[in-house]
C-alpha positions, -999 to +999 in steps of 0.1 A: +000+000+000+029+024+007+043+019-028+009+022-044+001+054-027+036+068-033+031+063-070-005+074-070+000+106-051+036+115-060+029+152-059+008+152-028+013+148+009+008+112+021+009+105+058+008+070+072-004+066+108+012+035+121+017+018+154+054+026+156+064+053+132+102+048+136+099+012+126+078+020+096+103+046+086+131+021+087+112-004+067+101+021+040+129+046+042+130+051+004+094+064+004+085+101+003+056+094+027+056+107+062+050+083+091+034+092+124+022+073+155+002+102+168-032+086+160-024+053+179-013+073+209-046+091+210-065+059+205-047+041+233-049+071+257-084+059+269-088+022+277-110+000+297-140+001+273-149-024+246-145-024+209-179-009+199-176+017+227-143+028+212-160+031+178-186+054+194-158+073+212-141+080+179-174+092+164-179+117+193-142+127+195-145+160+176-178+170+191-164+168+226-133+188+219-109+159+213-087+178+188-079+205+213-075+181+242-049+162+222-033+191+204+002+179+214-004+150+188-002+158+151-037+151+139-037+181+115-031+159+084-063+140+092-083+172+096-070+185+062-072+152+043-091+148+011-089+110+014-083+087+044-076+051+035-078+025+063-054-002+050-054-039+056-043-057+087-058-080+113-060-054+140-097-044+142-108-067+170-114-069+207-078-079+215-069-042+209-104-027+214-090+009+213-084+005+176-122+006+170-116+043+176-103+046+141-136+036+125-156+062+145-131+090+140-130+085+103-168+085+102-168+118+121-143+133+097-165+124+068-194+140+086-177+172+096-154+178+066-168+156+039-136+136+039-136+106+016-131+075+038-125+039+026-109+006+037-093-023+020-080-058+031-094-054+066-090-083+090-119-080+114-128-098+146-133-113+169-155-086+184-186-090+207-221-085+194-230-048+199-258-038+223-291-037+205-295+000+214-262+008+196-268-011+163-284+018+144-257+043+157-229+019+145-247+013+112-247+050+105-210+052+114-202+025+088-225+041+063-201+070+058-175+047+043-173+048+005-163+011+006-152-013+034-134-044+021-130-074+044-106-103+037-125-131+056-160-143+046-173-150+081-169-114+093-181-100+060-213-120+065-215-110+102-211-073+095-234-073+065-261-091+086-257-068+116-256-036+096-276-040+064-273-015+036-236-008+041-211-011+013-192-041+029-172-060+003-159-096+005-125-090-010-089-100-005-060-092+017-039-062+007-010-086-001-027-092-034-015-058-045+017-078-054+015-105-081+031-136-067+060-134-093+069-100-077+075-117-044+091-151-052+113-168-078+103-204-086+133-226-085+133-264-079+171-268-077+171-268-039+149-283-012+140-256+014+123-256+048+106-223+058+098-217+095+075-190+110+067-194+147+053-169+173+074-159+203+046-161+228+038-197+218+073-212+220+067-228+254+037-247+239+058-269+217+067-303+232+101-319+232+088-345+208+079-317+184+114-302+186+129-336+181+108-342+150+116-307+137+154-313+140+150-347+123+129-333+094+153-304+089+181-328+079+161-336+047+165-300+034+193-282+016+184-248+031+164-238+062+150-203+067+132-184+094+108-159+079+108-127+101+074-110+105+077-090+137+114-081+141+113-069+178+098-103+188+111-126+162+148-122+171+141-143+202+124-169+180+153-170+155+178-175+183+157-203+198+154-221+165+191-215+156+201-232+189+183-263+176+190-260+139+225-245+135+223-239+097+192-217+100+192-186+079+171-154+084+149-137+059+141-102+071+109-083+065+128-059+043+141-088+022+106-102+018+093-068+006+122-057-016+136-088-032+122-121-044+128-152-023+133-186-039+106-213-036+102-247-052+079-277-054+098-297-029+098-270-002+080-272+031+065-243+052+056-244+089+036-213+096+023-196+126+021-161+111-008-152+089+010-135+060+037-162+058+009-188+055-007-166+028+025-162+008+034-199+007-002-210+001-002-187-030+031-205-041+015-240-038+039-251-011+030-279+012+031-275+050+012-268+081-002-239+101-005-235+138-036-220+155-036-206+191-067-184+195-100-174+180-081-144+166-057-166+147-083-192+139-102-165+119-070-154+101-057-188+091-092-200+082-096-171+057-066-185+038-079-221+040-113-208+027-094-195-003-080-229-010-047-233+009-032-268+010-015-262+043-028-285+071-035-277+107-009-289+131-008-292+169+021-281+192+027-318+202+038-334+170+050-323+136+023-339+115+024-329+079+019-344+045+028-333+010-002-323-011-008-343-042-028-317-060-022-281-069-037-257-043-068-238-055-055-206-041-024-208-062-044-216-093-065-185-087-037-162-079-037-143-112-075-138-109-073-126-073-045-101-081-066-088-110-097-085-087-077-065-061-062-043-088-096-035-103-111-028-069-082-004-059-083+013-093-120+018-088-114+033-053-088+058-065-103+065-100-114+100-091-083+110-073 
């Protein structure tokens, strides 16, 4: 999305409000965009209420003088924006309920300043069912979005059912802005093992699992750990490297800025959502690990698209090589085209 908007609005100011601006700047240092974490600081300044309450808080924020109250934070670009685009990620849920604030605030900006607001690739849920008395208020908040694209069908159906008449769209993850051949190089000359584990789940894996992983790793020419969350994943990499000495690191920057090699004999063991997505699109065999309703929804959305990766427990490394081409990989060109046409439609009048 950063690259797309940098090209689309090359002569305009583009500001990305991210969780940690300094990390975003390091990752996208070549971009002319500005990065700020002011918005997340405002959102997280008031906690202790649920997701939908945060949505309503955002909707009321301007009316109750929030701009002046938080004037030490740089919200001026939001006030002056012609377009605000909520870009994809699995962060709109009750695990971080304060981020519901974004939905309400954007709706209020549309109401007060006629700002165009839209969303793509949103991972939504889990969230509680809103109170009956709040349903119409929340429906009006969503109604101000030009389009609101969701990447998983269950939450698309849930939101469309709860708030009828809103332009909810069952679409794709924002990763489909990249054709698969921009991300990987298909090469069967080596046999590779790709690993993606979550730091907070390391203690769940049993000794038998680790023993099997070490044994399986000996069948591969190259073994990689795929970084997703650098400030946590360094611990995971060190843990895995202590067990598999020849382990190599693929950083987030490398994943974004150069193609990695994949082949028909490779195996992927994935806890992270986007790592699962990438290798499913490549038709690689492997497994994915689930640990919560949050990640159940995320991984299931890829399985629904036709991933061949199988669910695996933390006790034993149970995997099998798929004998058929994954449907998600067969549909990759179509899904990329679908995403491109949708994004072109959203930005056609800008």
